Each structure stands twice: as C-alpha cells, then as structure tokens.
LUMDOFI-736206 format. One record per residue: x, y, z of N, C-alpha, C, O, CB in turn. Coordinates in steps of 0.02 Angstrom, whole numbers, plus 50000, padded with zeros to 5 digits. Glycine has a CB too. Layout:
LUMDOFI-736206
XYZXYZXYZXYZXYZ...
//
This chain:
LUMDOFI-736206
468355112248017467675113148041467395107248057467525101848032467255116247999466955108648105466295105948145465955103348096465835107348051465825111348185465735097348086465195096548077464675094748123464365089948102465235093748041464435097448188463995095048239463625103948231463925109048214464435091348329462855102948252462465107048267462685112648301463265112248321462055104248293462455116448311462315121548351461795124348409461215124848387462315124248315461855125648454461315128748485461045137548463461415142448456461565128248559460415137248458460265143248422459695147448463459105145748456460035141248347459935154948519459565156848534458795153848546458455151348590459705160348507458715156648451457945158148424457605150948407457895147248367457945163248348457005149148437456835144148400456665139348447456415141848498457315142348355456725130848449456545129348547457045123748508457065120048458455455126848603457445125948573458185124248599458065120548674458155123448728458705132148606457845113548665457785110548731458385106948753458955106248730457215105948733458065104848805458945098648852458935092348793459425088648788458665092448976458335091448749458445085248712459015087248637459505084248613457575081948689458715092548622459365095548573460195096648593460735094848569459155102948555459885101548668460685100548699461135095748707461735096748717460715101848752460845089548703460955084648751461345083248652461935084348639460165079248810460895081048608461125076948556461765083748539462255080448523460415074448488461875087848537462315094748522463105093448584463695094548573461665103848550462825091148637463315092548690463605085248674464195084648689463005094648776463235078048638463605070548619464125072348557464635069148547462965063848589463895078648514464185077048441464795080848468465315077748459463745080248361464845086148494465505088148508466115084448541466725084848532465415092848540465695080348588466135076648624466585071748611467145070448634465865074648658466115068448554466505064948526467095065948465467525062248441466135061548514466925071848455467105074748390467855078448407468355078848372466475080348362467685081448490468155084148529468675079448554469225082048557467855087348580468635072648575468915064648608469205064848510469765066948496468025055748653468945063548481469505061548442470265065348425470865063948423469205060748388469675072548411470585076148382470905077248425471345080848402470715083148343471045075948513471305076748578471745069048579472285067848606470625078048643471205063548533471475058048547472295059448477472885057748479470745050548537471895062848428472265061348381473195066148395473745063648388471735063648310473005074448418473385076048442474115074448500474615077848510473055078348444473935069448522474235066048589474605060948566475195060248581473715063148642474285057348531474615049348519474295046748464474195040748461474495043548582474005052548393474255049248326474825046348279475315042748283474125052048300474495049648236475195047348192475765052648179476325051448157474985044848115475435060648203476015066848224475825069848264475865075948267476215071948180475425063548335475535067848397475895068748435476395065148431475275067648430475885073548491476515075548494477155072848564477745073948579476345083048493476195066348604476805064048655477045056648630477185052148669476505063448742477085056048548477585049048545477905046948546477965040848551477725046348528478585054148541479255054648581479035050948663479235045248677479545064348586478665054348704478865051848790478275045448794478195042748848478665059948868477915043348741477875038448737478275032948731478065027648755477635038848713479035033048692479335029848661479845026348719480175021148723479565033748606479735032548762480245032348828480145029648868480455024548884480385036948860479655032248901479365027848956479185020148917478805022848877478605031948991479165016548907478935009248872479665006948860479875002648898478385009648790479975008748823480915007548870481185010048935481665007248961481555011048830480945014348957480945013649051480945008049059481435004649071480345016149099480085005349050479834999849069480124992949092480254989749143479524999049028480164992448990480904983648970481234984549015481194980249059481584982948892481834991849030482504991649052482274990649128482484985749159482994998649033481884994749155481874993349235481424984849245481394982449301481345001249283481134981549190481164975849205481454970449185481294964549196480804974949207481854972449157482404967549132483114968549202483494964149221482714970649034483074975549226483494974849289483214971749318483564966849331483684979749327482664971149343482144966849393482444959049395482624955449442481244966649359482424958249331482704950049315483254948449319483394942449328482634947449255483714953049314484404951649340484594951349395484974946649404484774954849324484464955049449484564956249520484284953549529484234953949590484534960949555483824948449506483504943749554483094945049597483044941549647483844941149586482694950849586482004954749626481544952949589481074956149613481944963049634481364950549553480984946949500480884939249495481364935349499481264948549443480464938049488480844931449461480524927749412479914927549420480974926649512480774924249359480564924449288479964917149275480164911749253481384923849235479524917949285478904913749264478304917949270478214923549293478814907049309477854912949240477254913849195476664920449241476334925049219476834904549184476774917549313476634924749366476594928249359476074931549364476854927149400477394930849336477374935949346477384939249276477174944949270477814937249391477564936749239477664939649168476894939049129476714941849077478314934749124476614935749161475914935049100475524943449125475414948049086475154925349124475414943249187474954951149190475454958449153475244963049117474784953449297476194956949182476374962749158476454962749082476504968549062476924964649190476494958849039476434958648963475674958948954475554962848907476784951848927475214956748975474624956648960474394964848963474264968548916474274951449007474374966549041474454975749034474794983848983474614989648971474794976349085475454978448965475784981348926475394981148847475414985348802476464978348935475154976248850474874976948765474114980448778473744981448729474774967348714473914982148836473304983648829473194992548830472724996048809472944979648887474004994748870474095000848864474195002348800473865006648771474545002848901474824997648762474755001248697474415000348640474595003248589475215001648675473834996048642473234995548617472635000648615472265001848567473064990748643472635003248678472185008648678472575017548709472355022848730471535005348731473155014648695473645023048697473655024048605473945028948580474825021948744473465021248582473875021648505473305019648450473425019648390474625015348497472735017948474472465016048416471605018048454471285016448504472735006948389471505023348378470855023248400470105020448402469535021048423470815026448391470485017648369469795013448338469655008948408469065008448425469975007248252470135005948445470105001548475469825005548558469595002048603470794997448463469925013148565469965016148631469225017148627468835016248673470475022948646469005019948545468135024748557467935014948547467615012148591467685034048457468115012148499467505003548517467345001948616466854998748635468204992848478467745004248655467835000948722468145004548760468385000448800468154995048723468325010148778468465014148829467735018748829467325019048875469215018248817467715023148743467025026648732466475024948724466065029448733466985029448693466275019548709465745014948702465605013148735465015011548728465705011248676465905011348801465785008348859465585013248928465295011848980466395004348870465885019848905465745024548979465155028348947464675029948983466485030949012465155029548895464535034348862463875030748815463395033948794464955039948805463975023248806463475021948775462815015048826462215014248821463865019648699463415011048874463245005048929462705010748969462135008948957464075001148988462725016249009462615015749058461515021849019461045024849044463475019049121461775019748946461105025048915460725016648892460115015848900461385033148820461135011148865460575005648858460425002548920459825000948925460775000048809460815001048975460435000549024459985003149052459694998849085460625000149052459665009949060459345012849057458585012149050458065012049083459605014849031458905011748964458345008648918457875002648932457275002048922458655006748862458404997448965458274992148973457654991249025457144988149016458844989348986457834994649080457724995249127456795000449143456244999949169458434997549146457195004849106456225009549061455915006249012455365008348994456275018049007456185000748982456064997448940455505002848872454935003248849455774990748983456325006748868456315013248804456515008248747457005005048765457005021348812456315006648692456575006648641457155009748564457285007648508456215006048644457365015948611457695023248579458285021948629458445016648657457195032248589458595029248633459135030348711458395032548764457895035948755459965039748704458675028448821458295032948883458145038848903457685041448935458495032648926458745040948870459035048748908458735053648849458585059548856460115049948918458685050248800458425053948754457625056448770457365062048771458505049948692457475052548778456545049448775456585056148874456265061248886456325033348793457015052948909456855056048965456985065848936456505069448947457435052249036457325067548918457545072948894456775078848855456565084648853458175069848838456625072148833456045074148774455335075348818454885079348804455915066748709455365070548878454745073648947454885079748981454545084848988454685068549018455435078149000455735086749038455595092848982455445098249008456815086949054455625092748915455245099348889454745100648889454455105948900455265100848843454555094348871453665092848895453465096248937453035100348921453445086148924453645096148993453615096449074453615103749088453185106749121454285092649115454215106849057454345112249050454045118349019453915124049038454735111349034453975114648958453505119948906452685118748941452255120548900453535116848800452415116349000451855115149026451695121349040451295125449018451825110749075452255121049097452425127149163452575132349134452325137049165453065126049216452855134049091452985139549051452565142849033452535148949034453255138649006451895136249002451275140648973450855142249032450675147849050450785136648913450705136349064450575140749157450545146849167450095150949168451135140049212451285146949178451615153449214451485159249157451485164549187452555152349233451365160449088451085166249050450175164849081449905169449111451265165348947449895159649071449365161849083449115165349125448575168349129449145158849083449715164449171449415165849275449365172549231448795174249215450135165049379449795175649214449915182949209449555187549166449655193549161450515183849192449055183349132448545187649098447845191249162447715188449216448175181649029447575196249143447235198649198446735196549210446415194949160447145203949200446515195649257445925192649278445125196449235445165201949208445965193749367444485192649236444295194949196443785200549236443875199449296444095190049150443335205549229443095213649253442475210149291442155205349271442835220649178442395213349345441975213949384441385214449386441175211449337442085216549404440855217049424439955218149379440275225149397440035230049369438885214849420440695225849431440745233949435441215237249406441225243249419440825236249495441525235549376441965236749293442675236449337443115240049315441805246549233442785233449380443415232249408443865228349391443595222849402443385230849456444565226749363445145221249377445325221849419445655226549443445655220249346444995212849459445645212449540445985210349532445985205749491445625209749605446575212249572447215212249572447445203349544446935199949532447455214949654447995200349535448045191749518448285193049617448575197749645448915187349431447985186249646448265183749695449045184249701449365182049654448045177849696449395186949758450085184049790450315184549875450045186149928450665188149749450735183049860450895178849943451765181449952452185179449912450815166849939451905185350002452345190049997452545192949960453135194849963452685189150010452165194649910452445200549853452365197549809452285201049758453165203549848452315188649795452285183449737451945182349692452035176249689452265178949749451685183249660451165181949603451335174349582451895171849585451245187649533450705170849559450625162949528451155165449487451615166949526449835159449485451335166849424451645167449367452275166049416452615160949411451545174449318452385171049464453105172649479453435163449509453915159649499453125180449555452915163649543453055153949585453185150449523453725147349525452175148749635452775149649451452855143149404453225146649377453255144049321452305139449361453745153349378454455153149330454805149149376455085143749371454905160849310454725153049421455455147649481455275140149483455765136449487455455150049589454695137249481454815129049458455215128049400455685124249388454135125049439454875132849363455275132149283455915131149276456205127349237455245137949241456195136049332456985139849298457405131149353457935128149347457295153349348456755130149403457235122849446457325117449419457825113949424456935119649508456605115849372456795109949353457425109149279457695103849262456075106949341457505116349247457965116249197458465116149226458855111749208457965120749152458715120849286459355118649321459515114949335460105113149331459505119849358458855110649367459325101649411459215099049365459005093749388459035096049487459175098449295459195094849250459885095349207460305090849202458625095949219459905101249180460585103849167461245102349190461745099649169460555109149178460945106949273461595106549304461935101149327462425101149364461605109749348461595095549299461825087349318461845084149254462375081049251461265082749370461485083249199461225078449144462055080349128462595077649141460425080449082461795087749086462205090849033463145090749081463555086449067461775100749012463255095449125463745094749173464135086149173464715086649155463345096849247464035082449180464175075049177464315073249114464715068749100463645070649200464025076549075464375074549005464805076148969465125073448924464125074548969464765086849019465375087748972466145086849047466755087549045465275098148919465895085949075466575081149110466785075549083467365075549063466465078349177466435070449076466575064249075467125063848994467575059848981465775059549080466765071448937467025068548872467735071848871468155070548827466525070548800467905078448948468485079748977468955073448988469315072248939468325083049039469025069449039469035066149066469385060649004469985059349003468445066049103468805057448950469075053448912469325057248855469295053148809468665048448899469555062648832469965068248808470565065548839470875061748802469755075948830470765066348884471155062448910471635056148935472205055048954471045063448918471075052948924471245044448943471865043048944472225042148993470985039048897472055042548860472775040148838473395042148891473835037848895472945043648764473455046948923473865050048942473775044949028474115040349049473725058948927473415046949047473205042449133473195035049096473475031549138472145044949185473095032249061473265024649036473795021949033473955016449054473135023248982474165026549001475085025149010475215025049067475635020649074475625030548983475065027949127475095027949192475005023149224475385021249268474785031349213474535020549209474475012349246475165007749259475335004449308473985007049191475545009149188475955003649197476785004149240477275000749227476025001449122476735007549274477075011849339476725011749406476155013949415477125019649323477225008049468476925008149506476815017249569476545018349623477215001749524477245021649510477375027949577476535031549543476195034949582478415035549566476285030449471475715034349441475125027549435474845026949381475955038549354475015024449471474735020449463473935023549496473395021249476475125014749488473985028649544473685028749579473355034549524472815032549504473935028849649473485039149504473265045049437472755041049409472175042449396473915047249369473155034949401472765029849325472005027249371471505025649340473455019649290472015027149420471415024849453470915028949506470435027749543471655019749486471295034349486470955042849514470495042849460469895042749472471545051449515470815042949370470455042749320469845040449320469295042949329470695040249284470125034149305469505027249296468965028149363468365026649357469975017449304469225030449421468455029949458468165036249428467595035049410468435030149554468405045249409468005049549406467485049249339466985052649327468405055149413467885042549291467545043349228467175038849250466615041549253467865042649158467115032749271466525029349300465925033949338465425034649302466825024349351465885036049383465605040649417465155045449366464595043949345466155044149455465445050149353465095051249272464645052749226464215056749209465065048749250465065045349208464655038249168463955036149208463445036649175465225030149172463895033549285463305035349294462735036749307462195033949299463255035349289463005044149342462615050549338462195049149319461755047149357462765055749308462055049049230461675049949174460955044649184460355044649172462185048149106461455040749211460975033149203460365032949267459775031549258461585024849217460745035049346460395037549397459945042649388459375041749407460755039149440460155050349352459495054249339459065051849292458455051849301459605060849320459335049849238458485046849199458155041849247457545042349253458565041549113458525036049291457935030949311457775034449401457345030849427458305020349309457965039349442457845043349482457335048349438456725047949442458505045949512457585051449410457195059449361456535055749330455995058549336457835063649272456575050049300455925047949249455085048949312454505050849314456115036349214455725045149358455105042849429454675049149457454115049449481455585039549511455305055349441455115062149483454585066649422454075069649439456015067549509454745066449375454075067649310453655065249313453125068449314454105066049247453665058549318452755054849336452465056949388451885058949390452665046549352452795056749430452285061349508452325069249487451945072949518452805060649613452615071349452452455079749435452265079949356452325084849320453225085549449452045074149338451525076149270450765079049300450545084449279451335067949215450395074749353449605076849377449565082049400448985084249398449285073149425450075086549432450085092149447450175097449422450045102549453450295092349475450415097549363450745099349283449815100349252449515105549238451405090049230449615094149252449035094049223448395096849249447905098049213448955088349213448405097949312447865104849333447845109249330447335112749335447695106549372448715111949318448655118749295448535122549244448335128349248448985120649302448645119249187448255119749137447525119849129447195116249167448435116049109447105124849071446435123749039445925125949130445425123549156446375113048995446545132849152445855136349196446265142949242446805141549267445405129149267446055148649248446555152149283447135147549357446695145749397446025158549314447645145749380447985147049419448005151149458448115157149448448315146949404447855147549523447885147949602448475145549632448835140649622447345144349635448455151249680449245153849718449255144249746449795141249750449185162949812448885142449756449145134649783449325130549737449775126649754448655130549819449085130149673449275127549643450145127249595450475122749569448795128249628450235135949605450975135449604451525132849639452035129749624451115139649605451165135949708451525133549771451815125749770452375123249775450995134349833451345123949763451225114149760451835113149690452345109749695450025110549724451615116849625452135114749565452825117149600453305113349593451975119149479452895121549628453555125149666453735118549700453865114449655453395132749729453775115849756453715113149804453925105449777454355102349808453035114749833453625102749723453825097149657454485099749627454905095449617453185097049587454615104549613455235107149597455995105049635456535102149625455105113849606455645108449682456505109149747456465104649757456965103449791456655113249824456025097749749456025091149782456585086649717457085083249729455045087649793456305088149655456645086549585457285088349599457815085749580456375090349519457225092049626457995096649626458715094849682459315094749670457755105349651458405093849732458475088849784458725079649764459255077249785457705089249817458305076249728458435071149704459025068749687459335063749705458155070949668459245077449612459915073749577460425077549613460975077349587460035074549486460365081349676460935080549713461105075249733461635072749713460965083649757460705071949780460825064249795460965060849734461315055849742460205060649829460765062249667461285057849628461865056649619462185051349612461285058149588462025062649620462845063349609463175063049683463765061249685463075071349568462905064349732463035060149781463095053249778463655050749773462675061049818462515049049782462665039749775463165039249721463515034249726461905034349748463285043549665463795041049597464305041849644464615036449644463875046149514464635046849695465185050449707465185042949766465695039649778465155060249730464775042149784464755034949880465035029349818465635028549808463435030849943464625026449787464715020449739465425018349715465675012749717464325021849677465725024749688466515021749656466975026449716467475028949689466745024749546466935027749773467455030249799467735024449861468195024849901467245037749825467185018349845467395012349885467565006949850467445001249870466915010149928467845008149795467925004849723468655003249729469035007349705467745009949651468964996549764469794994949732469884990849685469594985549674470274992049778470374993949650470514991349561471114988749581471554991849611470594997849484471134981949562472004978649520472314978149591472014977249644472624985749452472874978749581473484977449619473334982549669473294980149726474214978249579473244988549664473204993249704472574992749765472464997249806473154998849659472314988349763471614986849794471924982349836471954983149897470954983749747472214976449795472324970349843473064973749887473104972349947472484961549789473404976449867473784978749931473514982650008473614981750068474234983249901473154987149968472884990150026472604985550087472684985350148472354994350002472144981150025471874975650114472074971350143471794967950186471354971850122472944971050106473214965550146473764969950183474044967550232473514958650099473924976950159474234980450231473614981350297473704981050358474554989450209473164982150267472684981050326472584976650358472424977750416472194981650318472634970950341472484964650354473044963950423472894961950480472594959450283473654965950401474464965550406474364971650485474524970650544475054969750308474174975150467473974978950523473964977850580474334978250629473534980350521473164975350559472914973650611472994967350662472914967250723472444974050592473234961250606473694955350652474174956550702474224953450755474104951450612474614962350678475224963450700475004961450780474954955650800475524971450681474864969050832474934966150875474714960250929474874959950989474974969050882474334955750892474134948850921474634943450905474704937950931473444946450894475094947650832475804940950847476404943050875476854938850882476154937350775476544951150901476804952550969476774948651015477184944651037476594957050993476204949951032476094947351101476044940951096476134938651152475524949651136475934935551047475974929851037476674927551060476744922951100475794928850974477164930851034477804931051035478254933051086478824931051098477924933750994477884937551115478174939751178477954934051247478274933051298477854947951190477354931351227477004928651293477404918351263477204913251291475704930751292477604918351241477664910251221477134909551192477184904251160477724904651275476484912551182475844909151180475694904851133475644908251081475374912951178475584899151121475424895251060474994900350972474644905350969474804888951102475124898050944474664899550880474114897850869473714900950834474834897750832474024891950903473234888050905472564890450933472004889150910473294882050945472774896651020472614895051051472294904251018471774906251044472974890951110472644909150961472464911550959471914911250886471874905850856472864914450981471434918250857470954919850820471334914750754471884911950755470824928750813470914914750710471064913050628471584920250593472124920450564470134912550578471374922350603471894928850605472384930750615472844932650579471864932050627472274929850693473084932950719473714927450719474314928250729473034935750808473104918150697473724913250704473934914450653474364918850659473694906050714473844912650594474114915850521474684921550526475224921050496473454919650480474534926250561475064932050549475594926850600476154926250575474794942050583475504923550657475964924550697476524915650669477044912950689475534925850788475904914050607476464909250577476974911250566477534910050588476364906350525476624916950499476954920750453477524924550465478034924850432476574924250431477314928350535477854932050583478674926350589478754920250598477374932950678479134931850579479904928050586479834926350665479514930050703480704934050567480064921950680480304920250764480594923250814481204923350822480664916150771480254925450844480624933150914481214928550942481184922550956479884936251011481714932550947482334931150974482224931651063481734934151090482894936950940482714929051093482644931951164482764936751206482594938251263482794929551189483294940051144483274948651172482554950651161482204952251210483824954951123482264950451089481684953651074481014952051146480564955751167481464950150990481184946051164480624943051223480894947251284480424948951319480654933051242481414949151305481654950051343481334959851352480974961651399482384947051327481504963251314481304970351290480314971951329480004976151361481374970051177480204965551298479544967651275479224964851377478984968451421479184961651177479334959051376479534957051474479534961151518479134962051564480224954851497480184964851496480554971451546479764978151544479514980951593481604976251485479544978751465479144982651456478384983551515478094988151543479054980851389478324977951511477394975051545477624973751596477994968851603476854967751514477424978251652477234978451743476574976151745476134979851723477234986751787476474971751762475754970551790475714973551854476154973851897475564963051797474994976151857474704979951940475044975252009475364976752059473584979051948474764968651981474774964052053475574963452056475614960052107474324955052049476074964252041476704961652025477104962952090476904967652124477024964951959477644959352114477804962152188478684962652154479064959252120477574955252277478684967152178479444970452171480134966352203480734967652194479414978052213479944962852229480434959852300480564952752284481084949852301479994960052385479984949552244480184944252218480484941352166480494943452108479894942452220480834934352195481094933252143480784931652052480254928852039481394928852172481254934152004481104932551948481214929351921481784928351900481134934551924480514924551902480534917551869480274915951828479734918851818480424913351894480474910851784480044912251728479534906851731479734901451752480414912451658478804907451711478394903251752478074897051696478344899851648477764908351793477864893551676477474888051635476874884351655476864879551693477884883051622476394886951625475714883551645475744878351601475884878951542475004887751637475544870251646475494866051620475234862651641475474859551688475814864551605474294860751609473804859351621473284865451694473054871151693474004851751631473344859751750473184864451812473804866951849473594869451901472724860751865474474867451848475014866051879475664869551820475894868251765475014857451896475734874651878476654879051858476984874651862476804868851872477074885051907477654877051854477944874051864478454882351845478344886051798477854866651835479084883351906479384888451904480114886651892480454882351919479254892051961480264890751846481054887351828481394895551834481114900651814481184882351727481904895051859482534899951887482694904051805482374902151756483414894051925483054908051803483144911051770483934905551737484144903651682483084918351803484114904951799484834901351787484804893951759485274891451728485254900751859484114890251773484164884451761483904884251681483634879251657483794880351815483984888951652483854886751586484204891451555484044896951578483134886051562484734891951501485384892451468484744902351433484154903451418485754882251390485404906551436485254911351393484394913951375484124915451321485604908651335484194913851427483524914251445483434921551469483854924451503483324908751499482874924251449482984933151496482734932151550482634926151560482554940751468482574935551595482214937951642481504939951645481454945551620482504941951656480944937751664480434940251635480044940251705480114935451742480134936051568479574946751727479384945951772478674942451785478314941251736479504950851790478464941051844477894937951850477024937051860477004935551920478064936651872476494936951842475934936551850475994935051918476484931251924475614932651807475634936451989475584933152024474784930052006474784924352030475794936252082474374930751987473664927851937473834923251939473554919451978473424929451864474574920151889474944912551856475254910751918475204904851936475614913151783475554914751954475894909452016475544906952043475574900852052476264911452069474874912152074474374906652124474204901452087474094897052130473644909452153474094898752028473784892551988474144886152033473784881752057474034892451893475004886252042475204881452081475544882852166475944880352205475674878452036475114888052159475574889352257474974883152318475064881152376475374903552303474304881852259473924877152302474154869052310473854865152346473224877352272474694867552274475004862352288475714861052308475944855252309474884859652248476104867152326476504868252362476544866752424476034866352458476574872552357477424865052462477154864752556477474870152575477994873252563477434857652614476764870452625476774878252645477684881052695478144877952722475924879052712477524887552682478204892052707478494889252777478164889952828477994900752720479154885852778479424884752846479614890852876479954895552855479994880252848479254889652938479194896352968479874898353005479944893153036478574896553019480334901553019480934903753065480924902353104481474904053126481114908453079480604899253150480364898753240480374891553208480294889753266479454903353288480374886853180479954880253196480574875953202480464870353177479334877353134481154876653225481714874153265482114874753341482554871453370482054875553231481684880853357481784883353416481424881453460480844880953441481764888753418481554879453535481384877853559480914882753626481184887153659481804874253556480084880453634479724886153657479954886253721480084881053751478984886053650480014891753745479994894553809479604895653851479784898253903480154898353810
//
C-alpha cells in the first residue's frame, strides 16, 4: 500500500503538487525495486554472487599467467572498485545516501543557492508557475465575457484575428506554459527515477571491461536528467520574471487582442527555452569521459594521430629530435623499423622528379654536403629511391662530368 498522495482531478492540482507526488512515488518505487533486485530476498543475488566469483577468478588467472602484475598500482583500483560495487549494489542505505541524494537533491540545492531561496528552489519555481497559469486562465475567462451594450442596445462582437478570439489565444498561451514545464520538469523526474531504479544492475556492470560502456551510458543518462531540473529552474525563473509584467497588464480590464498575442509569444519563447535546456544538458554529458574508458579513448586517438609521423621518421631515418613533441614521443615509443620495412616503404614512394635510369643510391645528408653510398658499400642495406632535390645539394661540390670525347684528338 503506497503512502504517497495521489493527484485528483477535482480541486487545485497544480505543478507544485504534481512534483511532490512524483518525488514521493519515485522514492518509494526505487526502494521497492532495489529490494526486489539485490535485497535480502532479491531475485539477482545468485547472479551477483556468480559475477563476483568470475571477476575474482579472472583476476587470479591473469596473475598466474603473468598478464597482470601483483602490485599496488594494479590491486588498489580493482579492490576499491569491487568494494564500491558491493556497497552500492547490496546496501539500500548507501545507495540512497549517495546516489539517490546526489542526483535528486544536489541540483535542487545548487539552484537554491543560486536563486537565494531558503527552501526548495524547484518547489518555489513550481509555485510561481502555478500563480502565472492561474492569472492567465483568469484573464482568458474574463475575455469570454460579452462586451457591454452600446447606446443602440447591440452587444458588439469580441475582437478576432483569423477566427481566433483573445480568450482562445490566452488559453493557448496557458497550455504552452503548462506543457513546457510538465513536458520537461516532470518527465525528467520520472525518467531519472526509472534510471535510479535500475541503477544497481548497471553498477555491477562497471566491473567488467566488456560491459563498462553500459555503466558509462547509464551514468551519463542519469546525470543528464539530473541537470535538466537545475537548468529548468534557473532559465525558467528568468523567463517567468520577464512574463510577469505582461500577465499583470492582462488583469483589471478588458483584454485586447494585442495583449493576448503578446502573451502567446512569451509562452512560445518559454517553450523554446525549455527545449534548449534539454539540448544543453545533452551536450554537456555527451563530451564527458569517465574513468579508464575515457583515458583509453584519448590514448588511442593520440596514438593514431602520431602513427603516420613515426612511420615516416622510421622510413626516412629521420632523428626524433627534428619531429614535433607528439611525433617525437610516438617515434621514441615505436619499435625500431627493420631493413625490410624500410625497403618496402621506400619502394612504394615514387617522387615526381626521380629519374628511372639513375643509379639507386642511398643519400646521407650531413650539414651542407651529401655523401652518396651505393647499396654494395653497406651490407644488408636496401635499395632506396633518391629524390633529386636532395641529391642536388651535393652536385655543386662535385667535379664536372668527363666528356666522352675528352681524350680524342681534334681533327
């Protein structure tokens, strides 16, 4: 039997009351789900025991086969992660005190500090929105009342624009305000409660490398839906402050079509801001890297970016000091290239200004001179193609070629 209040159709059931009901139902539902999963009589206790046994067994096999080294750098993070997983997956008190409180209470506390509210900033924002919605609904009801009779005894028709009266436009504005808040704030609370109810399952998946991505995705989704109420309160509170003068001008007199349209535009801007809140929260979480998974991705990206420079340096016998910092470090960490690899790389490179009939020579550039070394002068050296731009540096200091007619007498 649930102890939470229920929403009733009759009476004043505003957004603030809906938030209180959703929070109560979410907390109660998460506690029941945790007990059914990993509680004293949980259905997944045997599965958790099997997974932990496999984890310890795989760790022991890696130590025995030499794949892992027995040291503090390896054992400390593994044992710490195992202890955290056991704590949060088997203890509701720890899960509620850390995970639930951090994701549901911390954003509200931050919003209270920023806005200067003494209590809950989300509840105060919902109260302001209920007051604004009630004022707009009251103005829409007043716009439905017939206009006073003229001197001729004829009741004038209410002003219309494209078949819409001022009351219709105000009701549309009130619905936009209501849907913009309920569609973002309440939906984010319900989605966060569903993720937290399944949280212990994804926390166990953080132990294994193959399922670590599921844990990262769950954590990113939970953090995103936790940030949505924070930005909704901050951005929505500023929007309500701008709409307050417009709402005040609607009360206390006949509602004109211009005032109704202005209120409708303000409500449309409010809905657009709520859509931006969702996009901002998703963009903030999408670039977040977590734990060893993020470090592995960064290391792989850096290695793939510096691999071409290291390969070029190995094929050209270029020293690492002439490369950039990232390329030099990659070249230093890369294994030394063999003569066979150099021959393959040099054979696939065909400069545009190479001469096909020129003898194959390996050119070593030293200062301003180039010394040509034939393949036979150096043992086990592959034949490499020579770039004429490099070979031309040493031609200035070579003797002129001997003409084939130099030794013949002139006739």
